[in-house]
C-alpha positions as a Markdown table, in Angstrom:
| # | Residue | x | y | z |
|---|---|---|---|---|
| 1 | Met | 11.5 | 12.2 | 0.3 |
| 2 | Arg | 12.6 | 8.6 | 0.5 |
| 3 | Pro | 9.9 | 6.1 | -0.4 |
| 4 | His | 8.6 | 3.8 | 2.4 |
| 5 | Asn | 9.2 | 0.1 | 1.8 |
| 6 | Tyr | 5.7 | -1.5 | 2.1 |
| 7 | Leu | 6.9 | -4.9 | 1.1 |
| 8 | Ser | 10.5 | -6.0 | 1.7 |
| 9 | Arg | 10.4 | -9.5 | 0.2 |
| 10 | His | 10.2 | -10.5 | -3.4 |
| 11 | Phe | 6.9 | -11.8 | -4.8 |
| 12 | Ala | 8.5 | -14.3 | -7.1 |
| 13 | Ala | 8.8 | -17.0 | -4.5 |
| 14 | Leu | 5.4 | -16.4 | -3.0 |
| 15 | Gly | 3.0 | -17.3 | -5.9 |
| 16 | Leu | -0.4 | -15.8 | -6.4 |
| 17 | Ala | -1.8 | -16.9 | -3.1 |
| 18 | Gly | 1.1 | -15.3 | -1.3 |
| 19 | Leu | 0.7 | -12.1 | -3.3 |
| 20 | Val | -2.8 | -11.7 | -2.1 |
| 21 | Leu | -2.0 | -12.4 | 1.5 |
| 22 | Val | 1.0 | -10.1 | 1.5 |
| 23 | Ala | -0.9 | -7.3 | -0.2 |
| 24 | Thr | -3.7 | -7.7 | 2.4 |
| 25 | Ala | -1.3 | -7.6 | 5.3 |
| 26 | Ala | 0.6 | -4.6 | 3.9 |
| 27 | Cys | -2.4 | -2.4 | 3.7 |
| 28 | Gly | -4.0 | -3.9 | 6.9 |
| 29 | Thr | -1.3 | -3.1 | 9.4 |
| 30 | Gly | -2.6 | -0.5 | 11.8 |
| 31 | Asp | 0.7 | 1.2 | 12.5 |
| 32 | Gln | 1.8 | 1.4 | 8.8 |
| 33 | Gln | 3.0 | 4.9 | 8.0 |
| 34 | Pro | 2.4 | 5.9 | 4.3 |
| 35 | Ser | 5.1 | 7.6 | 2.3 |
| 36 | Asn | 4.9 | 10.8 | 0.3 |
| 37 | Gln | 5.9 | 8.9 | -2.8 |
| 38 | Pro | 5.0 | 5.4 | -4.1 |
| 39 | His | 7.3 | 2.5 | -3.5 |
| 40 | Asn | 8.2 | 0.4 | -6.6 |
| 41 | Glu | 10.2 | -2.8 | -6.7 |
| 42 | Ser | 11.1 | -4.7 | -9.8 |
| 43 | His | 13.4 | -7.7 | -9.7 |
| 44 | Gly | 14.1 | -10.6 | -12.0 |
| 45 | Ala | 16.1 | -12.7 | -9.6 |
| 46 | Gln | 14.9 | -15.6 | -7.4 |
| 47 | Ala | 11.9 | -16.4 | -9.7 |
| 48 | Pro | 10.4 | -19.8 | -9.8 |
| 49 | Ser | 12.1 | -22.4 | -12.0 |
| 50 | Gly | 11.0 | -22.0 | -15.6 |
| 51 | Ala | 9.8 | -18.4 | -15.3 |
| 52 | Ser | 9.5 | -16.3 | -18.4 |
| 53 | Asn | 10.1 | -12.5 | -17.9 |
| 54 | Pro | 10.0 | -13.0 | -14.1 |
| 55 | Gly | 9.5 | -9.9 | -12.0 |
| 56 | Gln | 7.3 | -8.0 | -9.7 |
| 57 | Ala | 6.4 | -4.5 | -8.6 |
| 58 | Val | 4.4 | -3.0 | -5.8 |
| 59 | Val | 3.0 | 0.5 | -5.0 |
| 60 | Gly | 1.4 | 1.3 | -1.6 |
| 61 | Val | -0.2 | 4.8 | -1.1 |
| 62 | Ser | -2.6 | 6.7 | 1.1 |
| 63 | Phe | -5.0 | 9.2 | -0.4 |
| 64 | Gly | -4.6 | 12.8 | 0.9 |
| 65 | Lys | -0.9 | 12.1 | 1.8 |
| 66 | Asp | 0.9 | 10.6 | -1.2 |
| 67 | Asp | 1.6 | 12.4 | -4.4 |
| 68 | Ala | 1.0 | 9.3 | -6.4 |
| 69 | Ala | -2.6 | 9.0 | -5.1 |
| 70 | Thr | -5.3 | 11.4 | -6.3 |
| 71 | Asn | -8.9 | 11.1 | -5.2 |
| 72 | Tyr | -11.3 | 13.1 | -7.4 |
| 73 | Asp | -14.4 | 12.0 | -5.5 |
| 74 | Lys | -13.7 | 12.2 | -1.8 |
| 75 | Ala | -17.1 | 10.8 | -0.9 |
| 76 | Leu | -16.3 | 7.5 | -2.7 |
| 77 | Val | -12.5 | 7.5 | -2.0 |
| 78 | Pro | -12.0 | 9.6 | 1.2 |
| 79 | Asp | -8.7 | 11.0 | 2.4 |
| 80 | Gly | -6.9 | 8.4 | 4.5 |
| 81 | Ala | -8.1 | 5.5 | 2.3 |
| 82 | Lys | -5.2 | 3.2 | 1.3 |
| 83 | Val | -4.4 | 1.3 | -1.8 |
| 84 | Leu | -1.8 | -1.3 | -2.6 |
| 85 | Val | -1.2 | -2.5 | -6.2 |
| 86 | Gly | 1.0 | -5.5 | -6.7 |
| 87 | Glu | 2.2 | -7.0 | -10.0 |
| 88 | Tyr | 3.6 | -10.5 | -10.5 |
| 89 | Val | 5.0 | -11.7 | -13.9 |
| 90 | Tyr | 5.4 | -15.4 | -14.5 |
| 91 | Glu | 5.6 | -17.6 | -17.6 |
| 92 | Gly | 4.2 | -15.1 | -20.0 |
| 93 | Ser | 1.3 | -14.0 | -17.8 |
| 94 | Thr | 0.8 | -11.0 | -15.6 |
| 95 | Thr | -1.1 | -11.0 | -12.3 |
| 96 | Val | -2.2 | -7.7 | -10.8 |
| 97 | Thr | -3.6 | -7.5 | -7.2 |
| 98 | Leu | -5.5 | -4.5 | -5.9 |
| 99 | Asn | -6.0 | -4.1 | -2.1 |
| 100 | Val | -8.1 | -1.2 | -0.9 |
| 101 | Arg | -8.9 | -0.1 | 2.7 |
| 102 | Gly | -11.2 | 2.7 | 4.0 |
| 103 | Leu | -13.6 | 3.1 | 1.1 |
| 104 | Val | -17.4 | 3.2 | 1.3 |
| 105 | Pro | -18.6 | 0.0 | 3.0 |
| 106 | Asn | -20.5 | -2.6 | 1.0 |
| 107 | Arg | -20.2 | -0.8 | -2.3 |
| 108 | Ala | -19.2 | -2.0 | -5.8 |
| 109 | Tyr | -16.5 | -0.1 | -7.7 |
| 110 | Gly | -14.9 | -0.5 | -11.1 |
| 111 | Ala | -11.1 | -0.4 | -11.5 |
| 112 | His | -8.7 | -0.7 | -14.5 |
| 113 | Ala | -5.1 | -0.2 | -15.4 |
| 114 | His | -4.8 | 3.0 | -17.5 |
| 115 | Ala | -2.2 | 4.1 | -20.1 |
| 116 | Lys | -0.9 | 7.3 | -18.4 |
| 117 | Pro | 0.1 | 8.4 | -14.9 |
| 118 | Cys | -2.5 | 10.2 | -12.7 |
| 119 | Gly | -2.9 | 14.0 | -12.9 |
| 120 | Pro | -5.0 | 16.7 | -11.3 |
| 121 | Lys | -8.0 | 15.7 | -13.6 |
| 122 | Gly | -9.4 | 12.2 | -14.0 |
| 123 | Asp | -8.9 | 12.2 | -17.7 |
| 124 | Asp | -5.1 | 12.7 | -17.3 |
| 125 | Ala | -4.7 | 9.0 | -16.9 |
| 126 | Gly | -5.8 | 8.4 | -20.4 |
| 127 | Pro | -7.7 | 5.4 | -21.7 |
| 128 | His | -7.5 | 1.8 | -20.4 |
| 129 | Phe | -4.2 | 0.1 | -21.2 |
| 130 | Gln | -4.8 | -2.4 | -24.0 |
| 131 | His | -2.5 | -5.2 | -24.9 |
| 132 | Gln | -3.9 | -5.1 | -28.5 |
| 133 | Ala | -4.9 | -1.5 | -29.1 |
| 134 | Asp | -8.3 | -0.8 | -30.5 |
| 135 | Pro | -7.8 | 1.4 | -33.6 |
| 136 | Val | -11.1 | 3.2 | -32.8 |
| 137 | Lys | -11.1 | 5.6 | -29.8 |
| 138 | Pro | -12.8 | 5.6 | -27.4 |
| 139 | Ser | -12.6 | 1.9 | -27.3 |
| 140 | Val | -16.1 | 0.4 | -26.5 |
| 141 | Asp | -15.8 | -2.7 | -28.7 |
| 142 | Pro | -15.8 | -5.9 | -26.5 |
| 143 | Asn | -13.3 | -7.4 | -28.9 |
| 144 | Tyr | -10.8 | -5.0 | -27.4 |
| 145 | Ala | -12.4 | -3.7 | -24.3 |
| 146 | Asn | -12.5 | -6.9 | -22.3 |
| 147 | Pro | -10.7 | -8.4 | -19.2 |
| 148 | Ala | -8.3 | -10.5 | -21.3 |
| 149 | Asn | -7.0 | -7.5 | -23.3 |
| 150 | Glu | -7.2 | -5.0 | -20.5 |
| 151 | Ile | -6.6 | -5.2 | -16.8 |
| 152 | Trp | -9.9 | -5.1 | -15.0 |
| 153 | Leu | -10.0 | -5.0 | -11.2 |
| 154 | Asp | -13.6 | -4.4 | -10.2 |
| 155 | Phe | -14.3 | -5.1 | -6.5 |
| 156 | Arg | -16.9 | -4.8 | -3.8 |
| 157 | Thr | -15.9 | -3.6 | -0.4 |
| 158 | Asp | -16.8 | -5.4 | 2.9 |
| 159 | Ala | -18.5 | -3.8 | 5.9 |
| 160 | Gln | -15.2 | -2.0 | 6.8 |
| 161 | Gly | -14.8 | -0.6 | 3.3 |
| 162 | Asn | -11.9 | -3.0 | 2.4 |
| 163 | Ala | -11.4 | -5.4 | -0.5 |
| 164 | Thr | -8.8 | -7.4 | -2.4 |
| 165 | Ile | -9.1 | -8.5 | -6.0 |
| 166 | Ser | -6.6 | -10.1 | -8.4 |
| 167 | Thr | -6.7 | -10.7 | -12.1 |
| 168 | Thr | -4.4 | -12.6 | -14.5 |
| 169 | Val | -3.9 | -11.8 | -18.1 |
| 170 | Pro | -2.1 | -14.1 | -20.6 |
| 171 | Trp | 0.5 | -11.5 | -21.6 |
| 172 | Val | 3.3 | -9.3 | -20.2 |
| 173 | Phe | 4.1 | -5.7 | -20.7 |
| 174 | Thr | 6.7 | -4.9 | -23.4 |
| 175 | Asn | 7.7 | -1.4 | -24.4 |
| 176 | Ala | 4.2 | -0.2 | -24.0 |
| 177 | Arg | 3.1 | -0.3 | -20.3 |
| 178 | Ala | 0.3 | 0.8 | -18.1 |
| 179 | Ala | 1.1 | 3.7 | -15.8 |
| 180 | Ser | -1.8 | 3.9 | -13.3 |
| 181 | Val | -4.8 | 2.2 | -11.8 |
| 182 | Val | -8.1 | 4.2 | -11.8 |
| 183 | Ile | -11.0 | 3.4 | -9.4 |
| 184 | His | -14.3 | 4.2 | -11.0 |
| 185 | Ser | -17.7 | 4.9 | -9.5 |
| 186 | Glu | -19.5 | 2.0 | -11.2 |
| 187 | Thr | -18.7 | -1.5 | -12.2 |
| 188 | Thr | -17.5 | -2.2 | -15.7 |
| 189 | Gln | -19.9 | -2.8 | -18.5 |
| 190 | Thr | -19.4 | -5.4 | -21.3 |
| 191 | Ala | -22.1 | -4.7 | -23.9 |
| 192 | Pro | -21.1 | -3.5 | -27.4 |
| 193 | Gly | -20.9 | 0.3 | -27.5 |
| 194 | Lys | -20.4 | 0.5 | -23.7 |
| 195 | Ala | -17.7 | -2.2 | -23.1 |
| 196 | Gly | -15.1 | -1.0 | -20.6 |
| 197 | Thr | -17.1 | 2.0 | -19.3 |
| 198 | Ala | -17.5 | 2.2 | -15.6 |
| 199 | Gly | -18.8 | 5.7 | -14.7 |
| 200 | Ala | -16.8 | 8.6 | -13.3 |
| 201 | Arg | -13.2 | 8.4 | -12.3 |
| 202 | Ala | -13.2 | 8.5 | -8.5 |
| 203 | Ala | -9.5 | 8.1 | -7.8 |
| 204 | Cys | -6.2 | 7.2 | -9.4 |
| 205 | Val | -2.9 | 5.7 | -8.3 |
| 206 | Ser | 0.3 | 6.1 | -10.4 |
| 207 | Val | 2.0 | 2.7 | -10.8 |
| 208 | Gly | 5.3 | 1.8 | -12.5 |
| 209 | Phe | 4.3 | -1.4 | -14.1 |
């Protein structure tokens, strides 16, 4: 089926503040009809002056309806919940915004970019994507498992179960790219031996970063 266009305008001219606002609006429209496939956009044109590796991508999905969205724990991420992931690349940095709607109200979740696409099992998404890969697996060393080397998107929902979070890392994807965003049942730990862990994998969204 043809993907639904959740965002019709390029992010490059909007900047980070615009990205957050557009992401919120895209998931917040009451009459929005989700697609059966994620929508991805990637464009290098019309970027701000001086941009390095300019581009952007977006995926908007609804759990229980879209093939790209898998909820392993329906109590934490129920069918009908919506997620939008936006990526914005500018001057050697990458900003990722996560917008969620319809999750458990007033609850903290962990979330990270993972190395592989989603699958029927939570482990199918593989480990966290790391810009500099830890030679030891699983990676629980804070020298590698940290929010500057990985993409962490922990959030806390409001009274309606909604949240928006953005993070910026000082690097861009090259040949190695993340392929999904996984929502975890707990917030991310940072202590040695536990760094990057965040409980069970509650849901996953395949994203073409």
